C-alpha positions in Angstrom: 22.4 -0.7 -8.4 19.0 0.6 -7.5 16.2 -1.3 -5.8 12.5 -0.4 -6.2 9.8 -1.8 -4.0 6.3 -2.8 -5.3 3.1 -4.6 -4.4 0.7 -6.4 -6.7 -2.6 -4.5 -7.4 -5.0 -5.8 -10.0 -2.3 -7.7 -11.9 0.1 -4.7 -12.0 3.1 -3.7 -10.0 2.4 -0.6 -8.0 5.2 1.3 -6.1 4.9 1.2 -2.3 5.9 3.8 0.3 6.2 1.5 3.3 8.7 -1.3 3.2 6.1 -3.5 5.1 3.8 -3.4 2.0 6.5 -4.8 -0.3 5.7 -8.0 -2.2 8.2 -7.6 -5.0 11.6 -5.9 -5.3 13.1 -4.9 -8.7 16.9 -4.8 -8.6 18.3 -2.6 -11.4 21.9 -2.7 -12.4 22.6 0.5 -14.3 25.8 1.1 -16.3 28.5 3.3 -14.9 28.9 6.7 -16.5 31.2 7.2 -19.5 33.2 10.4 -19.7 31.1 11.7 -16.8 27.9 11.2 -18.9 25.2 8.8 -17.8 24.4 5.8 -20.0 20.6 5.5 -20.2 18.4 2.6 -21.4 15.1 3.1 -23.2 13.3 3.6 -19.9 15.6 5.5 -17.5 13.7 4.0 -14.5 14.5 0.4 -15.5 17.9 -0.9 -16.4 18.7 -3.4 -19.1 19.8 -5.8 -16.4 17.1 -6.4 -13.8 15.9 -9.1 -11.4 12.3 -9.2 -9.9 12.4 -10.9 -6.5 9.3 -11.7 -4.3 9.0 -12.1 -0.6 7.7 -15.6 -1.0 8.9 -18.2 1.5 8.9 -20.8 -1.4 12.5 -20.9 -2.7 11.1 -21.8 -6.2 9.1 -18.5 -6.3 11.8 -16.1 -5.0 12.9 -14.9 -8.4 10.1 -14.3 -10.9 11.8 -12.5 -13.6 15.4 -11.8 -14.9 16.3 -9.5 -17.8 19.8 -9.4 -19.1 20.8 -7.3 -22.1 24.4 -6.3 -22.3 26.3 -4.7 -25.2 30.1 -4.6 -25.0 31.3 -0.9 -25.3 34.5 -0.5 -27.3 36.0 2.3 -25.3 39.0 2.6 -27.6 36.9 3.1 -30.8 35.1 6.4 -30.9 34.5 9.4 -33.1 33.8 13.1 -32.5 30.6 14.6 -33.9 29.2 18.1 -33.8 26.3 18.4 -31.4 23.2 20.5 -31.9 22.4 23.2 -29.3 20.1 22.4 -26.4 17.7 25.1 -27.8 17.5 23.2 -31.0 16.9 19.9 -29.1 14.2 21.6 -27.1 12.4 22.8 -30.3 12.6 19.3 -31.7 11.0 17.9 -28.5 8.2 20.5 -28.6 7.6 19.5 -32.3 7.1 15.9 -31.3 10.5 14.7 -32.7 11.8 13.3 -29.4 11.3 10.0 -27.6 9.2 9.9 -24.4 11.3 7.5 -22.3 9.1 7.7 -19.3 5.8 9.7 -19.1 5.8 9.3 -15.3 2.8 10.6 -13.4 1.9 13.2 -16.0 -1.4 11.8 -17.5 -2.9 15.3 -17.8 -0.5 16.3 -20.5 1.2 19.3 -18.8 4.9 18.6 -18.3 7.3 20.8 -16.5 11.0 20.3 -17.5 13.5 20.8 -14.7 16.8 19.6 -16.1 18.4 19.2 -19.5 21.7 17.3 -19.8 23.7 15.2 -22.2 23.9 11.4 -21.8 24.5 8.3 -24.0 21.6 6.1 -25.1 22.0 2.3 -24.9 19.5 0.4 -26.9 18.0 -3.0 -26.1 19.1 -4.0 -29.6 22.7 -4.8 -30.3 24.6 -1.7 -31.4 28.1 -0.8 -32.2 28.0 2.7 -30.6 26.4 4.7 -27.9 24.3 7.6 -29.2 24.7 11.0 -27.6 21.3 12.4 -26.5 19.8 15.3 -24.7 17.8 14.2 -21.7 14.8 16.3 -20.7 13.9 15.5 -17.1 10.7 16.8 -15.6 8.4 16.6 -12.6 6.7 13.4 -11.7 9.4 11.1 -13.3 9.1 12.5 -16.8 12.0 11.7 -19.2 12.4 12.5 -22.9 15.3 11.9 -25.2 16.4 13.8 -28.3 19.4 12.9 -30.4 22.2 15.3 -29.7 24.1 14.7 -33.0 23.9 17.5 -35.5 21.4 16.4 -38.2 23.9 16.9 -41.1 26.0 14.1 -39.6 23.2 11.5 -39.7 22.3 12.0 -43.4 
């Protein structure tokens, strides 16, 4: 579980630094890792199960949003696939063949990648499997995903 704190600003939720500024809290329930690899949703900063709770004193206005998407993982049904190299995944990302999961605070277009690691992708749509992905994590909350499965296996 991860809790994020926000305030309303011009109709948007803006992260706050001081707890005293908090008007809304988002409670994220992330999946546990599988085989020591994280399971990541489309936006790694927001889980597929979230609750948005306000600091209102009115009990009817405490919870303003609830999102619940849960796909059962069949842990006993799995396959082994050859993976591409991280260098190949990096080339694909540079060629625009990845998925920008969270641009973060990188509006200027210059991104510095600090970590590359394997994970599983969990879609918001029902799926029968978890897809292995390379995660490119950078400064200012940047995240990008590239499929880790060797392309010959997906044809």
